[in-house]
C-alpha positions in Angstrom: -44.2 -116.4 -44.7 -45.8 -119.7 -44.2 -49.2 -118.1 -44.7 -48.1 -116.7 -48.0 -46.7 -120.1 -49.0 -50.0 -121.8 -48.1 -52.3 -119.2 -49.5 -50.6 -118.4 -52.7 -48.5 -121.4 -53.4 -44.9 -121.7 -54.3 -45.3 -120.5 -57.9 -46.9 -117.3 -57.0 -44.3 -116.1 -54.3 -42.3 -114.3 -56.8 -45.3 -112.5 -58.2 -46.5 -111.5 -54.6 -43.0 -110.4 -53.7 -42.7 -108.1 -56.8 -46.2 -106.7 -56.1 -45.4 -105.9 -52.7 -42.1 -104.3 -53.7 -44.0 -102.0 -56.1 -46.5 -101.0 -53.4 -43.7 -100.2 -51.0 -42.0 -98.2 -53.7 -45.2 -96.1 -54.5 -46.0 -95.7 -50.7 -42.4 -94.3 -50.2 -42.7 -92.0 -53.2 -46.1 -90.7 -52.1 -44.7 -90.1 -48.4 -41.8 -88.3 -49.9 -44.0 -86.1 -52.1 -46.2 -85.3 -49.1 -43.1 -84.4 -46.9 -41.7 -82.3 -49.8 -45.2 -80.4 -50.2 -45.4 -79.9 -46.4 -41.7 -78.5 -46.3 -42.4 -76.2 -49.2 -45.5 -74.8 -47.7 -43.9 -74.2 -44.4 -41.1 -72.5 -46.1 -43.4 -70.3 -47.9 -45.3 -69.4 -44.8 -42.1 -68.6 -43.0 -41.0 -66.5 -45.9 -44.3 -64.6 -46.0 -44.1 -64.0 -42.3 -40.5 -62.7 -42.5 -41.5 -60.4 -45.5 -44.5 -58.9 -43.5 -42.3 -58.2 -40.4 -39.3 -56.9 -42.2 -38.6 -53.5 -40.8 -41.2 -53.8 -38.1 -41.4 -55.4 -34.6 -44.8 -57.2 -34.2 -44.7 -57.1 -30.4 -44.0 -53.3 -30.3 -46.7 -52.9 -32.8 -49.1 -54.9 -30.7 -48.0 -53.0 -27.5 -48.7 -49.6 -29.4 -52.1 -50.8 -30.6 -53.0 -51.8 -27.0 -51.8 -48.4 -25.4 -53.7 -46.6 -28.3 -56.9 -48.5 -27.3 -56.4 -47.6 -23.6 -55.9 -43.9 -24.5 -59.2 -44.0 -26.6 -61.1 -45.5 -23.5 -59.9 -42.9 -21.2 
């Protein structure tokens, strides 16, 4: 605080505080936008995975593929 007073002067403190407030507001908004984009992307990925696995069992499918490959080798 003393640094701001010495560096900018008493008249500039309201301007500096207003600018700092605007910067923090913009950072908060940008952070919220990034969080929202990440959440939307993860929800879309989760939905895509659920749509692809609907009616199937990926573990059973993998087991069957491995068994088929072993049969082909023998």
